[in-house]
ZADO-1210 file (C-alpha; in nm, 4 decimals, padded with zeros to 6 digits):
<atoms>
<atom x="-12.6240" y="-12.7308" z="07.9479" code="MET" pos="1"/>
<atom x="-12.7853" y="-12.9883" z="07.7193" code="SER" pos="2"/>
<atom x="-12.5870" y="-13.2470" z="07.5306" code="VAL" pos="3"/>
<atom x="-12.5818" y="-13.1682" z="07.1578" code="LEU" pos="4"/>
<atom x="-12.5258" y="-13.3905" z="06.8560" code="LEU" pos="5"/>
<atom x="-12.3767" y="-13.2030" z="06.5596" code="ASN" pos="6"/>
<atom x="-12.2467" y="-13.3316" z="06.2265" code="PRO" pos="7"/>
<atom x="-11.8705" y="-13.2775" z="06.1974" code="TYR" pos="8"/>
<atom x="-11.7569" y="-13.2918" z="05.8358" code="LEU" pos="9"/>
<atom x="-11.4013" y="-13.3562" z="05.7184" code="ASN" pos="10"/>
<atom x="-11.3037" y="-13.2230" z="05.3761" code="PHE" pos="11"/>
<atom x="-11.0068" y="-13.3377" z="05.1694" code="PRO" pos="12"/>
<atom x="-10.8255" y="-13.1128" z="04.9222" code="ASP" pos="13"/>
<atom x="-10.8537" y="-12.7971" z="05.1365" code="VAL" pos="14"/>
<atom x="-11.2276" y="-12.7575" z="05.0671" code="LYS" pos="15"/>
<atom x="-11.3544" y="-12.6867" z="05.4214" code="ALA" pos="16"/>
<atom x="-11.3683" y="-12.3070" z="05.3934" code="ARG" pos="17"/>
<atom x="-11.5399" y="-12.3225" z="05.0534" code="GLU" pos="18"/>
<atom x="-11.7885" y="-12.5843" z="05.1751" code="ALA" pos="19"/>
<atom x="-11.8728" y="-12.4076" z="05.5006" code="MET" pos="20"/>
<atom x="-11.9173" y="-12.0729" z="05.3212" code="GLU" pos="21"/>
<atom x="-12.1430" y="-12.2467" z="05.0668" code="PHE" pos="22"/>
<atom x="-12.3554" y="-12.3977" z="05.3457" code="TYR" pos="23"/>
<atom x="-12.3820" y="-12.0547" z="05.5090" code="ARG" pos="24"/>
<atom x="-12.4927" y="-11.9017" z="05.1769" code="SER" pos="25"/>
<atom x="-12.7768" y="-12.1549" z="05.1569" code="VAL" pos="26"/>
<atom x="-12.8756" y="-12.2085" z="05.5202" code="LEU" pos="27"/>
<atom x="-12.7910" y="-11.8638" z="05.6605" code="GLY" pos="28"/>
<atom x="-12.6459" y="-11.8104" z="06.0041" code="GLY" pos="29"/>
<atom x="-12.3125" y="-11.7285" z="06.1600" code="ASP" pos="30"/>
<atom x="-11.9906" y="-11.8969" z="06.0517" code="LEU" pos="31"/>
<atom x="-11.6749" y="-11.8988" z="06.2588" code="SER" pos="32"/>
<atom x="-11.3507" y="-12.0396" z="06.1227" code="ILE" pos="33"/>
<atom x="-11.0276" y="-12.1140" z="06.3083" code="MET" pos="34"/>
<atom x="-10.7198" y="-12.2092" z="06.1058" code="THR" pos="35"/>
<atom x="-10.4299" y="-12.4265" z="06.2096" code="PHE" pos="36"/>
<atom x="-10.2233" y="-12.1054" z="06.1930" code="GLY" pos="37"/>
<atom x="-10.4501" y="-11.9456" z="06.4528" code="ASP" pos="38"/>
<atom x="-10.3308" y="-12.2229" z="06.6853" code="MET" pos="39"/>
<atom x="-09.9622" y="-12.1679" z="06.6106" code="GLY" pos="40"/>
<atom x="-09.9035" y="-12.4029" z="06.3171" code="THR" pos="41"/>
<atom x="-09.6671" y="-12.2682" z="06.0529" code="GLU" pos="42"/>
<atom x="-09.6131" y="-12.3642" z="05.6918" code="GLY" pos="43"/>
<atom x="-09.8626" y="-12.4854" z="05.4318" code="PRO" pos="44"/>
<atom x="-10.1030" y="-12.6213" z="05.6941" code="LEU" pos="45"/>
<atom x="-10.1376" y="-12.2797" z="05.8626" code="ALA" pos="46"/>
<atom x="-10.4099" y="-12.1491" z="05.6291" code="SER" pos="47"/>
<atom x="-10.6203" y="-12.4658" z="05.6416" code="GLN" pos="48"/>
<atom x="-10.9359" y="-12.4863" z="05.8520" code="VAL" pos="49"/>
<atom x="-10.8795" y="-12.6548" z="06.1871" code="MET" pos="50"/>
<atom x="-11.2392" y="-12.5948" z="06.2976" code="HIS" pos="51"/>
<atom x="-11.5383" y="-12.4307" z="06.1324" code="GLY" pos="52"/>
<atom x="-11.8810" y="-12.3920" z="06.2883" code="GLN" pos="53"/>
<atom x="-12.2005" y="-12.2752" z="06.1221" code="LEU" pos="54"/>
<atom x="-12.4936" y="-12.1964" z="06.3503" code="THR" pos="55"/>
<atom x="-12.8198" y="-12.1052" z="06.1794" code="THR" pos="56"/>
<atom x="-13.1089" y="-11.9001" z="06.3173" code="PRO" pos="57"/>
<atom x="-13.3255" y="-12.2153" z="06.3054" code="GLY" pos="58"/>
<atom x="-13.0931" y="-12.4078" z="06.5356" code="GLY" pos="59"/>
<atom x="-12.8902" y="-12.6113" z="06.2848" code="ILE" pos="60"/>
<atom x="-12.5210" y="-12.6499" z="06.3701" code="THR" pos="61"/>
<atom x="-12.2715" y="-12.7870" z="06.1189" code="LEU" pos="62"/>
<atom x="-11.9049" y="-12.8225" z="06.1999" code="MET" pos="63"/>
<atom x="-11.6221" y="-12.8979" z="05.9610" code="GLY" pos="64"/>
<atom x="-11.2499" y="-12.8981" z="05.9019" code="ALA" pos="65"/>
<atom x="-10.9873" y="-12.9593" z="05.6392" code="ASP" pos="66"/>
<atom x="-10.8491" y="-13.3111" z="05.6542" code="ALA" pos="67"/>
<atom x="-10.4785" y="-13.3072" z="05.5768" code="PRO" pos="68"/>
<atom x="-10.3954" y="-13.6623" z="05.4632" code="PRO" pos="69"/>
<atom x="-10.1200" y="-13.6920" z="05.7227" code="GLU" pos="70"/>
<atom x="-10.3804" y="-13.6297" z="05.9972" code="MET" pos="71"/>
<atom x="-10.7156" y="-13.7671" z="05.8735" code="VAL" pos="72"/>
<atom x="-10.8045" y="-14.0217" z="05.6074" code="GLN" pos="73"/>
<atom x="-11.1362" y="-13.9234" z="05.4451" code="VAL" pos="74"/>
<atom x="-11.3376" y="-14.1979" z="05.2795" code="THR" pos="75"/>
<atom x="-11.6656" y="-14.0900" z="05.1255" code="PHE" pos="76"/>
<atom x="-11.9475" y="-14.3399" z="05.1279" code="GLY" pos="77"/>
<atom x="-12.3076" y="-14.3965" z="05.2170" code="ASP" pos="78"/>
<atom x="-12.2641" y="-14.4719" z="05.5860" code="ASN" pos="79"/>
<atom x="-12.3548" y="-14.1175" z="05.7024" code="VAL" pos="80"/>
<atom x="-12.5902" y="-13.8513" z="05.5636" code="SER" pos="81"/>
<atom x="-12.7157" y="-13.5207" z="05.6965" code="ILE" pos="82"/>
<atom x="-13.0935" y="-13.5193" z="05.7316" code="SER" pos="83"/>
<atom x="-13.3073" y="-13.2057" z="05.7107" code="LEU" pos="84"/>
<atom x="-13.6695" y="-13.2613" z="05.8130" code="SER" pos="85"/>
<atom x="-13.9682" y="-13.0419" z="05.8746" code="GLY" pos="86"/>
<atom x="-14.3420" y="-13.0127" z="05.8495" code="GLY" pos="87"/>
<atom x="-14.5595" y="-12.8746" z="05.5714" code="PRO" pos="88"/>
<atom x="-14.5014" y="-12.5229" z="05.7037" code="GLU" pos="89"/>
<atom x="-14.1278" y="-12.5706" z="05.6329" code="ASP" pos="90"/>
<atom x="-14.1822" y="-12.7074" z="05.2820" code="GLY" pos="91"/>
<atom x="-14.0842" y="-12.3987" z="05.0836" code="ASP" pos="92"/>
<atom x="-13.7632" y="-12.3538" z="05.2800" code="GLU" pos="93"/>
<atom x="-13.6694" y="-12.7235" z="05.2582" code="LEU" pos="94"/>
<atom x="-13.7421" y="-12.7337" z="04.8836" code="ARG" pos="95"/>
<atom x="-13.5213" y="-12.4272" z="04.8317" code="ALA" pos="96"/>
<atom x="-13.2424" y="-12.5833" z="05.0405" code="TRP" pos="97"/>
<atom x="-13.2688" y="-12.9094" z="04.8435" code="PHE" pos="98"/>
<atom x="-13.2343" y="-12.7204" z="04.5140" code="ALA" pos="99"/>
<atom x="-12.9452" y="-12.5005" z="04.6311" code="ALA" pos="100"/>
<atom x="-12.7460" y="-12.7639" z="04.8210" code="LEU" pos="101"/>
<atom x="-12.7773" y="-13.0221" z="04.5420" code="SER" pos="102"/>
<atom x="-12.6631" y="-12.7742" z="04.2731" code="ASP" pos="103"/>
<atom x="-12.3398" y="-12.9095" z="04.1298" code="GLY" pos="104"/>
<atom x="-12.3854" y="-13.2398" z="04.3105" code="GLY" pos="105"/>
<atom x="-12.5664" y="-13.5635" z="04.2283" code="GLN" pos="106"/>
<atom x="-12.9392" y="-13.6031" z="04.2996" code="VAL" pos="107"/>
<atom x="-12.9982" y="-13.9667" z="04.3898" code="ARG" pos="108"/>
<atom x="-13.3711" y="-13.9320" z="04.4609" code="GLN" pos="109"/>
<atom x="-13.5604" y="-13.6221" z="04.3467" code="PRO" pos="110"/>
<atom x="-13.7624" y="-13.4451" z="04.6137" code="LEU" pos="111"/>
<atom x="-14.1077" y="-13.5866" z="04.5435" code="GLU" pos="112"/>
<atom x="-14.4039" y="-13.7565" z="04.7117" code="PRO" pos="113"/>
<atom x="-14.2957" y="-14.0724" z="04.8938" code="ALA" pos="114"/>
<atom x="-14.5015" y="-14.3866" z="04.9669" code="PRO" pos="115"/>
<atom x="-14.5235" y="-14.2940" z="05.3378" code="TRP" pos="116"/>
<atom x="-14.7054" y="-13.9674" z="05.2586" code="GLY" pos="117"/>
<atom x="-14.4187" y="-13.7204" z="05.2904" code="ASP" pos="118"/>
<atom x="-14.2010" y="-13.5534" z="05.0282" code="GLU" pos="119"/>
<atom x="-13.8545" y="-13.7054" z="05.0303" code="PHE" pos="120"/>
<atom x="-13.5332" y="-13.6670" z="04.8338" code="GLY" pos="121"/>
<atom x="-13.1628" y="-13.7325" z="04.8661" code="MET" pos="122"/>
<atom x="-12.8431" y="-13.6129" z="04.7027" code="PHE" pos="123"/>
<atom x="-12.4677" y="-13.5914" z="04.7371" code="VAL" pos="124"/>
<atom x="-12.3499" y="-13.2304" z="04.7279" code="ASP" pos="125"/>
<atom x="-12.0536" y="-13.0949" z="04.5316" code="ARG" pos="126"/>
<atom x="-11.8282" y="-13.1638" z="04.8307" code="PHE" pos="127"/>
<atom x="-11.9194" y="-13.5350" z="04.8565" code="GLY" pos="128"/>
<atom x="-12.1560" y="-13.4981" z="05.1540" code="ILE" pos="129"/>
<atom x="-12.4806" y="-13.6987" z="05.1490" code="GLY" pos="130"/>
<atom x="-12.8065" y="-13.5223" z="05.2378" code="TRP" pos="131"/>
<atom x="-13.1634" y="-13.6421" z="05.3002" code="LEU" pos="132"/>
<atom x="-13.4586" y="-13.4023" z="05.2929" code="VAL" pos="133"/>
<atom x="-13.8025" y="-13.4982" z="05.4274" code="ASN" pos="134"/>
<atom x="-14.1096" y="-13.2761" z="05.4345" code="ILE" pos="135"/>
<atom x="-14.3841" y="-13.4284" z="05.6473" code="ALA" pos="136"/>
<atom x="-14.7208" y="-13.4690" z="05.4783" code="GLY" pos="137"/>
<atom x="-15.0123" y="-13.2558" z="05.5900" code="SER" pos="138"/>
<atom x="-15.1680" y="-13.5582" z="05.7606" code="SER" pos="139"/>
<atom x="-15.0395" y="-13.8864" z="05.8951" code="ALA" pos="140"/>
<atom x="-15.0944" y="-14.1905" z="05.6685" code="PRO" pos="141"/>
<atom x="-15.3775" y="-14.4167" z="05.7788" code="SER" pos="142"/>
</atoms>
């Protein structure tokens, strides 16, 4: 088995299920969700997401969970972003993802031609997660 690196997102305010379902609606794929209750926890925590995993047909895997304040302290910032990159043949899909994922969030850099010859944009989605999108140019800069 190969070693995999997957983003694992923590969501405050019981937003994990909503966020993961939103990502599935945009990116497609299969979403599995396990709650704390599925693992025997009772009480208010039982319905919260202990582990969610979205696996898309294109090979993207996103994982996420609710972050009860007594277990995880979530601090949003600019130290981590999710990057989606592809070539010109992926441009339509990446542009559509940029538009859908940024809806309700804050676009920090519109998806537009960049000085290095690609299209590039970045935003923070409605759940506070930073995203970068890069569409490689049709030819390498000289």
